[in-house]
Steps between C-alpha positions, in 0.01 A plus 500: 500500500668253271511148628821301526745792511523557876734292719337253732791433737438788744622427851593695812856635479709691758669817372788616724641853492874448552563858616276476809411127525126567455303202365159513336292217358303520175391274216740466209613269221869593534748209490746477790723236657530655846249465782445679831292421807271786599257473790539123509430443129762436230470714185701537179728804544562793264765752611444869421750786510234755592129491578224724629640475854843636405439722195543871583183595311284286730693550824549876464863459603797554274705187554798369307479132416835367381483122491770435242759757608433711191593825670835366616573367151417839351720687748801272446457506122491879478738582787793512256343803331490695825732802506 
């Protein structure tokens, strides 16, 4: 491996799946301003839209995740074309 090209600021970070509130801890260099307390320890927080605990491929369940109201926006936008 080349020396001096890999980041050295790895730390434990909490990743939170916003669709089901699941939190998992792993090492990362990601920059974040938010923090969360998990099991009595405070970690930097990264919010995720979808993760392995909510993705249909991993869960085996077909589930619709609509966090930004995209479906409602689509329906209202194209409702005027309905006959």
